[in-house]
C-alpha positions, 0 to 999 in steps of 0.5 A: 105380544099382547096388547097394553092396557091401561085401567082407568079407575084405581078403587074397589071396582077397577080391582075386579076389573084388573084380576078379571083382565087378568084371568083372562089374559089377552092384555098387559095392564102397564098402570091405571089412571086415577087421583092420587087418593088411589094410591101409587100401586094397586095389587102391583100395578102403578099409578100413571096420573090421573084421567089427564094423562089419557091423551098421551097414553097412544105415544107410550105404545098403549093401545085399550083401555078399560073404564073401572069406575063404579058410578055409571055415569062416570064410567061411561062419561071415560069411557067416550073420552078415551075414544076421543083420544084414539083408544081401544075399548077393551071388555073384561068377560071373566073365564069363569062366567058363563056367555052365550054364543048367541048373546051380543056385549058391547065394549067396555063391559064388565063380566065377572066370576059367576055370571051367566049371559044366556041365549040371545041376550044383549049387554050395552057398552060400559055395562056391568055384570057383577059377580053370580048376576044372571041375565036370562033369553033375549034381556037387554042391558042398557049401556053404562047399566049395572046388574050387581052380585047375586042380582037375577034377571028373567028373559025379556026384560029391559034395562035402560041406560045406567039403571042400578039393578041392587046386590040380590035384587030380581026382575020378572019376565017382559018387565022394562026399567028406565032410564037412571032407575035404582032397584034397591037390594033385594027387590023383586020388580013386577012391574015397570018402573019408570026413567030416574026412580027409585023402587025397592020392596018385595013386590018394588014399589017406586018411593022417587 
C-alpha cells in the first residue's frame, strides 16, 4: 500500500506537482489543501479544506504532504508547519528528469520533467528545479529557491535561500546570488548578486 499524501496548494504550480507525483508513483494523493478560490477539485483530486485542516491529516491516515505553492516564502512556511504537525515532507522528482547519483536533494523538492541535476550538486529543502532547467556540477541551490523553466546554472554556482532565477536566465560558473534575490527572465548573471536585489539584463545588472 502506498503512503497517503496531501498536496498543499491548488493552483497552477500544484497541478505540476500533482502530475509529477503521479508519474513517480510512490504515493497515493488523496487531495489538496487550499482556499475556496482554488475550486473543489483539481485534476480529479478533491479539496479537503484550507491550511487549518493540516493539523487533522494524521488522524485521516495521511503521512506525507508536498508543499506546492509558487511563492517561495509561503512554500517554506507551509513546509515548516507540516513538520510541526508531525507530517513527513515528500519529494516530487519526475522520472523524466536526470538527477546524478552523487547529487544531494533535500525534502519538499520539486524536480520537473526535463530538468538536469549534475554531479555533486546540492538542492535545498522546498526548492524547485523547473521544466528543462539545468543545475550543473557542485552547484548549491538554497532552501526554497526556484530555478525557473529553461534556466541554467553553471558549475560551482551558489544560489541563496528563496532566490528566484527567472525563465531562461543563465548564471556563469562560481557566481553567488544572495538570499531572496530575483533574477529577471532571460538574464545572464556574470558576477555576484547581493541579497534582496533585483537584477536583469545581459549582462545582469542590479536595478533595485
